N, C-alpha and C positions, 0 to 999 in steps of 0.2 A: 794124818795131816792135822795141824793145830792151827788156829788163828787167834791174833792178838792185835788190839788196837793202841797204838804207840802216839803219845804226843810229843810233838817234836819240839815245841818251844814252851817256856814258862808262861803262863798267863795268856795262852792262845788255845783255847778249847776246840777252835774250828780247824785247825791245820792239824791232820793226823795222818799216819800211815797204818794201813790194815795189813798184817802178814798173813800169808798163806803158805806155811811151810811144812815140809815132811820131817817127821822124826829120823834121827840117825838110827840105822838099822845095820847090825853088824854082820848080817848075812848078803848087804849091798855092798860091793867093793865101790869106794869113792863117794858114798852118800854123805860123808862128813864135809865135803868140799863140793858142793854142787853149783852150778851157774847161778845167777840171780837176775832178776827183772824188776824194775820199779815202773809201774803202769800209771799213767796220768791221763784220766778219762777227760773227754771234752765237756763243753757246756758253755761255750761263749764267756768265760770268766764270770758267769752269773750263777753257777752251780755246776753239777755234775750230771753226766748220763751214765747211769749204772750199767747199760749193757756195753761200755767202754771200760768198765771197772771190774768188778768181780767176776763177770762172766768171762772177759779176756784173761784175767789173772788164773783162773781155774784152767783154761786151756794151756796155759804156760806150765802150771804144776804137773799136768797130765804129760807134759813135754819133758819132765825132768828138772824144771827150774823151781827156785824158791822164789815166790812171787809177792810184791808187795804194791799195794795200791795207795796212791798219793792224793789226799784231799788238800789242795793248795790253797794260797789265798784268793779269794774272790770278791765280786762285788767291789765296794769302796775299799777293801783292802789289798785290791789286786793290781795297784799301780805299779809298774816296773821299777825295780826288780824283785818285788816281794815273792812272787811265785819262783822265781828262778832261785832265791835264797832258799826257800822250802825244799826246792829238790835237791840242792847242795847239801842241806842240813841232813836230807835221808841219805844222800852218799856216804856222808861222814858217820851217820849212825850205823850203817852197813859195815864199814870197815872197822870201827870200833868193836862191833860185836859179831865179827865174821865167824869166830869159832863157835860161839852159842848158837848161832843162826845157821851153822851148817853151810856157809857159802865159800866159794872161791873168789876173794876179793879181786882178782885179776880178770873176773868175768861177769862184771856188773853191767847190765844192758839197761838202757833207758826206753822205755816205749810210750808214746802218745798219740793221742789222736784228737786233731782239730786244735782248739785251744791247749789241751794237754799236749798236742804235739808241738805247740809254740813253746811250752815250758820245756819240754824234753830237749828241743833243738837249741833252745837258748844257752842252757848248760852245755850241749856238745860243742857249741861254737865260742862260748864265752868263758868255758872253765878257766882258761889261764890269763883273763882279764885282770889287771891289778885291782879293780874294785871287789872282785869276787875273792881273790887271794887275800886281800886286806881283812875281808870280813870274816874269814873262817880260820887262817892262821893254821892250816894243816898241811902235810905233805901234798905237793900239787898232784900226785898220781890219785889221791883220794877223791878229787873232783872231776877227773875225766873218766866219761863212761868207756867201756870196752867198745860200744857199738849203740846205734840208734835205730829203732824201728819208729818211723813216722807215718802215721796214716792221715791222709788229707789234711796235712798241719798247716796251720797259719804261720807263714814264714817271713811275710812282708805284708804289713797292714795297709800299704799303700795301693794295692790291687783293687780295681773296681770289680764288684761281683757281676756275675752274669745275670741278667734278669730274665723275666720279670719274678719278683720276689713279692711273697706275700705280706701283708702288714705287720704279722708275727715275726716272719724273718727279717724283715727290714728293722724292726725294733730292737731285735736281738743283736744285728750287727752294729747298730748305733750304741747299745749298751757296752758290748765287748769294746769298742774302740774307746769308749768314755772310761771304762774301767781299767785298761791297760794303761792308758796315757795318763789317768787321773785328772783329765779335763773335761768339762762339759762340752766344749767346742774345739777337739784338737785339729791342729793344722798340720800342712805336709811336714815341716820340720819335726813335729812330735812323733810322727810316724817313721822319720828317717832315722832317727836315733835307735829306733829298736827294730830295724830292718836288718834281719839276721843274714841276709845275703852279704850285707857289708863285712861281716865278721868270720866267714869262712876262710880257713887257713891251712897250711900244712899240718898243723896241730889238731884238726879236727877228726874225730873218730869215723869210721866206716858206717854207711847208712843203707838201711833197706827203706825204701821209698813207696807209698802206695796212694793211689787217687783214682777218682773217676773222671773221665775226660770232660763231663759236662756238670761237674759239681756245680749247683746254683750259689752255695754259700761261699765256700772257698776256692777260688778259682784254681784250676789245675796248673797255671801259670807257676804258682807258687813252688810246686814240686819240680816242675821242668826247669826253671831257673836255678833252684837249689842243686838239683843234679849236675846243672851246666858248671856251677861255682865248684862242686866237690871234683868234677873233672879237670879243671882248671889247675887244681893243686894236687892231682893225682892221688886222691882219697878214693879208695874202693866203694863201690855202691852198686847195689842193684834196685831196678826201677820196673814198677808195674802200673800200667795204667789200664783201667778198665773202660769199656764203652757203655756208658750209661751216664744218666743225670740223678745223681742221688748223693746225698751227705750223710755220714754217720752210720756207715755200715758195720763197723767194729769187726769183729772176728766171727760174727753169727753166721751158722749155716741156714740155708733156706727153711729148713725144718725148725728152726730156732725162732723165727720172726713171724709174727702175725700181720705180714705185709705181702699182699697178691703178687705184687711185681717183684719181689726179693728174689734174687738169681742165685742159684747155688755156687756159681763161680766166683761170686763177691767174696766168699770165704776162703778160696783157695790160695790166696796171698799168705795166710797163716802158716800153712805146712810149708810153703816154699821159704818163708822168713825162716823158720826153724832150721831148715835145712842149710840155708846161707849162714845162720850162726856158727 
């Protein structure tokens, strides 16, 4: 396996894709066209939680995928649709370099957690919007993911979180809302414009959805209502809701986390998602 840090844009050192790719091996049938996954870690649009980056990517590599971790636009540069454009540019890069990267361009999956789930789902429901197509001027199929894996994703910023929250959590949510809207005091209409539930259509790719029912940061309603919208358009999906109050479990197993109440079943969704794919 080799790794490489790819700069997506000229004059933007902060937006990068780190590849975790297996070399071509003539002894392995089909290794020149592996499926691929683009992982977008969470972090409230203020940074990145690496347990949702490299650690998740390496599990995909072990499952036979070429994996790519996207560090998208955050903080003051995160205002919609900048991070969406970063993921779309990553899709273009993978299509342009499919042979070199040994990937099957028809099997490029997006996977995102929390705010990274918002990035992934944004492309999933908006890949065919005029503003995206005009920005990139590439074949439409280059922009559409084959599938989405969304872990406790922010799909509608209009939801009220389930309290009580710590001061740190409250500050994180306020910053996230400020960064994604680009406004110090965003209002309801600002959130309505980026409510992904509104953009689900018959062109939305299939989705594997995972959440914990009492998530204090991103209410489970995000995932439940997104699943309902997928069902309304007959889009295939799988849905897993765990019974607990926690946010940010990623794909970690119990033995991977230094958290006393971290349960082994939290990470079980990953193996089931691979089977679903």
